N, C-alpha and C positions, 0 to 999 in steps of 0.2 A: 752391629750387633746382630746376629741371627735372630735372637729372640724365638718364640712358640712357634713352630711348625705344624700346622694342621694336615693329616693326611687324610683325604675323602675317597674311598675305596668303593669301587664298583664291583660287586660281589663280594661285601664284607663277611657274610657269614660263611665265605667258603674256606678249605682248609689251610690255602697259603697266607689268607688275610689271618685268620684266627690266631694261626703260628705266629706270625710276623708280630702281632698286638701281644699277645701273650709274653713273646720274647722281650718286647721293650717294657711290658709293664714289670717284669721281672728285673730287669735291668733297674729300672726306678726304684724298685724295692730291694735293690741289693742282693737278689736271690740268683741272678743270672750275671755271667763274665759276658765280655765281648767277643767271645772265641766265635768264628764261623763269621764274622761279621768283615768283608773284604777291606773296608776304609778305615779299620778302628785304630789301627795305627797312623792315621794321617791327622795331623792338626792344621785346618784350613780357615782363615779368617772369613767369618760370614756364614760357614756353614752350621746348620742347625747341629746340636748334640744329641744324643740318643734320649738322654732323659727331658729334653725340650721336645719332643714328638707328642701328638695328641691325634688320636684316632677317630673316627667317624665313617659312615657309608651306606650303601645302599644294598639290598639283597631280597629276592624274591622269597626268602624265607622268612615267616614269621615267627622267629624264636630269638630269645636272648643269646649273645654269642657264646654263654659258656656251654649252653647246649649244643649249639651248631658245632662247638669243637669237640666235646663229647662224643658226638654222632660220627665225626670224622676220624676220631682215634689217633690223632697224631700227639696232641696233648690230653692230660686226663686231670684226674682229682689233684693230684701231688702238685700239678703246675697251678692248676685254680685255687689251691690253699696257700701255695708257696709264691705269693707275689702277683699271679693273676687274676685275681678276685675280681678285678674292676669288670671283666668280661660278663659277670654276672648281672651286671647292672646296665648293660649295654644293648639296646635292640637296633637291627637295620632300619634305614628309614626305607617306606615304600620306593620299590624299583620300577624301572621299565622293564619288561620281558616281551618275547615275541618266540612263539614255539615254531613259527615259519622260519625264523632265523636259528633257532637253538632248539630242535625237535625234542629232545630228551631231557630237557631242564624246564621245569615248571612251578609255580607256587602262588600262592594265595596273597603273598605282600606287594601287590602292584601298585603303581602310580594311578590315582583315578585322572586321568587324562584324556579329552576327547579328541585331541589332535596332536601333532608334532609341537607345534608352536608351545602348546601349553604344557606339555611334558618339558620343554626345554625350559621353561617360565619356572616349573616346579622345582628341575634341578638346580635352577641359578638361586632359587630362595632356599634351597637347602644349604648351598654353599655359603650363603650370607649369613643363615641363621646360625650354621657352625661356628665361622669366624668370629661372630659377636658374642654367642654363647661362652665359647671356651676363650674367648681374649687372646685370639691368635694374630700374631704378626704377618703371617704368610699362611698360605692353602695351596697344595698341590692335588692333584687327583691322579689315582692310580687305576687302570681297567683289570681286575682279575677275575672278570665275568666269565663264564664257560664260553667254549669256542663257538662262533657263529658260522653259518656256512656262507661261501663266497658269495657277495650280492652279482648282481648284473654289473661289471664296472663299465659297460658301454651305455649303460642307462643316462637319458638326457640329462637329469638331475645332479648326476656325476662329474660332468663336462667342465664344470668351472664354478667360480662362486655365486654368480647371478643365478645360474641354472639350479643350484642347491638351494638357494634361498626361495626360487618358486617352487621347489620341490617341498619344501618344508610346506609352505602355504598350503598346497595340494595334497598333502600328507602322502605323498609317492611312498608306495611301498618298497621302493628300493633303498629306501634309507634307513639304515640298521637301527637298532637301539645302541650299540656301540659308537655309531657315528653321531646319535643326538647326543650323547654325553661328551664326547669332544668337541661338538659343535657349542655345547652349554659350556664347558671349561674355558674354552679359548675366547668365547665372546665375555667371559666373565674377568679375565685377565688372571686365569688359574693356570700354572704350567701342568700338563697332561703327560702321561707316560702308559703305552700300551703294551700290557705284559701278556696279552693273547695273543692268538695268530688273526683274529679276526679284523677287517678293516675298518679301520677309524681316523686317526690323524694323518694316516698316510694316503688317505682319499685326496685327489688334488685340490678339489674346492677347501679342503678342511686345511691342508699343509700351506695354501695359500691365505688362508685367513690368520694362521700362525704366525706365518712371516708379516704380512701388512699389520698386524697388532703388535707385534714383537713379545710374542707368548711364547714360552720354551715348551718345546714338545720331543717326545724320544718315544722309540719301539721298533719293531713289535716281537712279542713272542719271547719270552725269557727264555734265556740260554742257561739250562740248568744241570744236565746230566750227561747223556748221549752225546746231543749235539757240542757240547761243551767239549768233550773229549774229542770228538771229531774236529773241531778245531784246532787242537793241540798238537794230533796223532797226524794229521793230513799235510799240515806244513813241514813236519818232520820225515816224512816219506819222501816229500817234494826234494829237499834239501839232499837227502842220500840219495837223489837219483833211483829211488824204488817207484818203479812204476805201478799204478793201482789199476790192477784188471778187473776187480769188482770188488764192491763193497756192500754186505748183506747187514742190516741192521733191524732187529725186533724189538718189541718192547711189550711186555704187561703189566697192568696196572689195574687197579679196581676202585680207584675215589672217584668222586664226582665228576673230576677232568676226563678220567676213562669212560665214564657213562656218556657225558655229551660227546666224546668221538666214538661213541658205537652207532651214533647217527651217520652214515657215508657222507653226507653233504658237510658236516662239521670236519668231519676225518680229514676230507679234502684240503681244508684251511691249513689244518695241522701239518700234512703231509706235504703242502706246497714249501712252507717256512724250513722244514727238515731237511729236504730235498735238494733245494736249488744251490746252495752254498758250496757245495764239493766241488762242483767246476771252477767256482772262483778261489779255491782255495788251491786247487792243485794245477790249475792252467789249462786243462784237457778236461774232456767229457770222458766221462766213465759210463759205458755202454749198460755194466749191469751194476747200478746202483739201485737196490732194492730198501725200502724203508715198511716197516709194517708194526701198527700200533693195535693191540688186543685188548678189550676190556674183559678182565678177569677177576672178578668182585670178591674172593676170597683174599686179595693181596692187599688190597685197601690201598692205603698211601705208601705202602713197601714196592717199590715199582722195580722191575728187573729188567734191564737194558744189555743187550746181547749185540755184540758184533764181532762178524767175520772177515777179514778183509786180505784178500788174494793180491801178491805183488810178484813181480818179475824183477831179477835184480841182476847182476853181473854175470855174464856167459849165458842170458837168457834162463836163469834158474828159478824155479816156481817157489814160493814160499807163502806162509800165512801167517796172521797176526789174530788172535782172539783175544775180546775184551768183554767181560762179563761184570757190570756196573751193579750192585744190588743197592739201590739207595731209598732213600726216605724223600718223598718227591717234594714234598712242602718245606721239609728243613733245608733242602737245597736252594728252593725258592725264595722262602720269606727274608732271607737277609738280603738277597739283590735288590727285594721291594723296597725294603728300608733304605738301602743305600740309593736306589734310584731317586727316591723321593727327596732324601737330602741334597743329592747333586741338582736336582731341578730347583728345588728353593734355593741354593746358592746360585745357580743360571738365572733366575730372577732377581736376585740381590745385585747380582754384577750388571743387570741390565740387557742380558744376551738372550734374545727371542728366538722363534723359529727352530728349525731342526736341531737338536744337540746331539750332534756326531761323538762327541766324549763318550757318550752313553753306549755306544755301540757294543761294548763288550759283553753287557747284559742280554743282549737279544740276538735272537735266531736270523730275522732278517733287520738289520739296523736300516733305519731312515737315513738318507742323505739330502742335504740342502738342494744339491742341483740334479737329483736322480740317477747321478753316476752311481757305478757299482761300487758297494760299500766294502770295506775292510771286515775279513773275516777272521784272520789268523789271532788267537787271542793274544799271544804275546805281543804282537804290534798292537792290538787293540789297547791293551795295559799301557803301553807307551803314549798313544793318544791321550788317555784319561789321564795318567801322571802328568804329562806335559801342561793338560788345562788345568788341572789342581794346582799345579805349582805356580800360576800366573799369580799376580798381586792384583 
């Protein structure tokens, strides 16, 4: 039996998290259907049901989740009075934060820790309390925190697990908040997913730790809108022998994710995960592959993603394809977070630890077990997930 599944969210006060929690609470109340949930039509033994999910987590914002949700503008009074009222009684746990790693995001609800080790101990204490207080059968952690800058991947503390342990003892500044959460989760036998572009369980020491302790991990960077469309369109163009000469992608969004990405260092983390997959999808480099993201406050969570694709076809004829995706960023992301948590819980139920490649369909930069190139094409990824879910 799957039992009650706890989902501990890093960044629980954000737009994606509050949207996900509100949606599940409304399902429990009978005021929301299962529309938009990719695995709603699957009955898989051992996978938690939506009504068996319980949420908690950390955030730098010192507000109840209903106030956080109202500030983001994705859900409002209607939802909060129509099944999602439990958000009014939920407050984030104090969080680990660093303006060195995420310059534009800060808050007063911080963990009072004097060292990396103490922060890890506090995070693990929160996980233990969450499990006990909510009488949970399993707990998973999902990172929905704002995008961090790329750390120094050549720092000695990131070379291997022993070096990472020494780095923790020395409070090495190369170790980010995202890494602290991932380390805390893995060491507490808690499956971990990284929905952000930040370096976390994909860092070599942490991937090694997850393998050694047989703890499921997955990531990174949720594949929700523009990149999801790219992983559909690019394989189709390849199959039709339409050569991609250039691919121009631009985004505007005004939510807290956009604000975080207004910092050039955080932005580079995001651009890395959005640009690297196209060559894998097509089988050749696209010299003029340009990706731009702009923080535009008036749009809030209503993101606009616009693509112009230049292709060459039969007889050398030039053609163009244009895609304009007007989407609600958190409404696309929240269902994926819910399903990732359920699949992680199922992986642990089945005793399968380490990198969970079947979850690659939900990420822009999927982790692989041996560091090989990941599969990026959406339809191929779906087959991988379907095959895994069908195992007894």
